[in-house]
N, C-alpha and C positions, 0 to 999 in steps of 0.2 A: 712346122711341126715335129716333135720328136717324141717317138714312144718306145719304150721297153717291152721287149715280146719275148717270152720265153717259150722254149720247146722241151718240154719234160715227158717222162714214161721210163719203162722200164729198159734195161740193157740189152741191145739186140733188136729192138722194136724198129729201127730205122730212121732216128731223128736225125742225125748227120747227114745222112744221105736227103732226107726233104730238105734240109737248110741248104745243102749244097745244090740241089736242083733249084729250088727258089732264088739263091743268088745269082749262081752261075747260068743256069737254064741249060744245065748238063745232066745226064743222069751218072750217078757215080755205081760202077758195078761191084766194087768192093769197099769196105770200109773197116777199120779197127775200133775198138771200144774207145769212147771218149774218155779222157781222164781230166777230171775237175770240170771244167768247162770250154766251150769254144765259142766264138764271138763271130757275127758277120753283121752286115749293115747293107741296106737298100732303101733308095729311094722311091715311093710309090705315089701315084696320083690317085687322091680320094676326092671325089667331089670337086674337080677342079684345082685342087690344093695339094701342092708337094707335102709328102709325110717322109720324114727319114725313120726307118724301124731300125732300131738296134735290136739285132736277135742274139739270145744268149741259149746255146744247144748245152743242156745239162747232162754231165754223166749219170747213167741209168742204174749203176752199180751201188749197192747197198753201203759199201765202203765210204763212197764218197757224199752220202746223204747230207752229214753233217756240213761240209763245205758247201754243197750247192745250195742248201737253204737260204744262205745269205743273198743269194741272187733274187730272190723272190720279191725285195723290198723295191717298191716303185715300178714295179711290172703292170702295164696296162692290159696285157693279155697274154694268154699262154695257149700253145698247141699241146695236148694231151695226146700223146701217141702211143697206140697199141698195136701190135703185129698180129693181124687177122688170123695167122698160121700158129700162133701160139697163145694157148689158153693161159699159161702162166701170165703173161704180159697183159693181158685182159683182166685176170682176177687180181692184179696190182692196180688196177686203175683207181678204186676207191682211195687208196693211201696217197696216190699222188695228187689227187683231187682234194684230200683233206689238207694235205701241204699247202697246196697254192690257195685254198680258202682261208686257211689260218695264217700264213706267213705275206701274203701279197695283199694289195689293196682290198678292201671288201668290195669295190666295184669293177674288179678284174673281169675281163671277158675271156671264157674257156671256149675253144674249140677242140671238140674229140675228133682225132683222126685215126681211121684205119688204114693201117700201112701194108703194101706188100700184096695188093689185089692181083699183081700179075701171078701170084701163086696160087690160084683159084681152087685148085685140086688139091692143095693141102690145107685148106681153110678149117679153122677149128671152133671159129667164132663167127656166128651168122650175122648178115646185116640187120636181121630183125632185134635179135639181142642187143647189139650195141646201139642201135636206135633206141631202143626202150631204155637202156641204161642213161642215156643222153636227156631224153625226154625226163626221165625221172629226177635227173640231176640239174636240168636247165642249161643244157650245153646244146651249142651248135654242133651238127654232125656232118663228116665228109670221109668218103673213103679216096685213098692215093693210089695211085700206080696200079 
């Protein structure tokens, strides 16, 4: 089986670092902003079957939105990422969610991910607030690092 999976969200939310950690199982201490799109793949076991994930890490900057929109076609799932220390990345979630639901398959599975949990002292978005957003929008919810 082969599934296309997107990593979407605002610039600086930590999308590329999450992808790197998932693919390489290593933490990436620093990263520059993605230009256009980055790609990674990984074979995972799901219910005893091998599934290959094609993971597309899209640029979060507004100037790349028209380019990255073409990558939504054929996506089975998306990881919608925000930085829990940045109210701005959280406030932009509705726009990213609208793009995913408009441009991808109507059956796309979307997981909301709060990133940078290791910076708890700088938190601007509460777990409860994000959990409520996920529930209101029919999303799965997880906090990382």
